[in-house]
C-alpha positions as CSV (number, residue, x, y, z in Angstrom):
1,M,71.5,131.6,89.0
2,Y,74.4,129.5,87.7
3,F,74.2,125.8,88.2
4,T,77.7,125.0,86.7
5,G,79.3,124.3,90.1
6,I,76.5,122.1,91.3
7,I,76.4,120.1,88.0
8,I,80.1,119.5,88.2
9,A,79.9,118.5,91.9
10,F,77.1,116.0,90.9
11,L,79.3,114.7,88.1
12,T,82.2,114.3,90.5
13,F,80.0,112.4,93.0
14,L,78.7,110.2,90.2
15,T,82.2,109.5,88.8
16,I,83.6,108.5,92.2
17,G,80.6,106.3,92.7
18,I,81.2,104.5,89.4
19,W,84.9,104.0,90.1
20,H,84.4,102.4,93.5
21,P,82.9,99.2,92.2
22,I,85.2,99.2,89.2
23,V,88.2,99.1,91.6
24,I,86.7,96.3,93.7
25,K,85.8,94.1,90.6
26,T,89.2,94.8,89.1
27,E,91.0,93.6,92.2
28,Y,88.7,90.6,92.5
29,Y,89.2,89.3,88.9
30,W,92.7,90.5,88.0
31,G,94.4,91.6,91.2
32,T,96.6,94.7,91.0
33,R,98.2,93.9,87.6
34,P,95.9,96.3,85.7
35,W,97.2,99.3,87.5
36,I,99.1,100.3,84.3
37,V,95.7,100.5,82.5
38,Y,94.4,102.8,85.2
39,L,97.5,105.0,84.7
40,L,97.1,105.2,80.9
41,V,93.4,105.9,81.1
42,G,94.0,108.6,83.7
43,I,96.7,110.3,81.8
44,A,94.8,110.1,78.5
45,S,91.6,111.5,80.1
46,I,93.4,114.4,81.8
47,G,95.3,115.1,78.6
48,A,92.1,115.1,76.6
49,A,90.4,117.4,79.1
50,L,93.1,120.1,78.3
51,F,91.9,120.3,74.7
52,I,88.1,120.3,75.2
53,S,86.5,123.7,75.3
54,N,83.1,122.5,76.7
55,I,83.3,123.0,80.4
56,Y,81.1,120.0,81.3
57,V,82.9,117.5,79.0
58,S,86.3,118.8,80.0
59,S,85.3,118.6,83.7
60,V,84.0,115.1,83.4
61,L,87.2,114.0,81.6
62,G,89.4,115.6,84.2
63,I,87.4,114.1,87.0
64,F,87.4,110.7,85.3
65,G,91.2,110.9,84.8
66,A,91.9,111.9,88.4
67,S,89.6,109.1,89.6
68,A,91.5,106.6,87.5
69,L,94.8,107.8,88.9
70,W,93.4,107.7,92.4
71,G,92.1,104.2,91.6
72,I,95.7,102.9,91.4
73,G,96.2,103.5,95.1
74,E,92.8,102.2,95.9
75,L,93.6,99.0,93.9
76,F,96.5,98.2,96.2
77,S,94.5,99.2,99.2
78,Q,91.7,96.9,98.1
79,K,94.2,94.0,98.0
80,K,95.1,94.8,101.7
81,R,91.4,94.9,102.6
82,V,90.8,91.5,101.0
83,E,93.8,90.1,102.9
84,K,92.2,91.4,106.1
85,G,89.0,89.7,105.2
86,W,86.9,92.8,104.7
87,F,86.1,91.8,101.1
88,P,85.7,88.4,99.5
89,M,88.8,86.8,98.0
90,N,88.6,85.3,94.6
91,P,89.3,81.6,95.2
92,K,90.9,81.2,91.7
93,R,93.6,83.7,92.7
94,K,94.4,82.4,96.2
95,D,98.1,82.0,95.4
96,E,98.6,85.7,94.7
97,Y,97.4,86.5,98.3
98,Q,99.7,84.0,99.8
99,K,102.9,85.5,98.2
100,V,102.7,88.5,100.4
């Protein structure tokens, strides 16, 4: 039996699970400004995945990079969720929400 697919699926699930709170905390403390960091991390991770021969490491880097890129959209969606009251607003950044 081959477990490669199941292991990669588990790693995908784990990576997405890790990125979810990262996006929430990023928006809470810094707003949407760090989106460029997500972009650079995503591109670098996907680029590195192209040059790694180990299937597991390459897969994790590719998944991590794709999750970082997906996180850009989630960062802006998280801001909207905060504005709707679904998530707590950082009181120190109240002015940023009022600009919209």
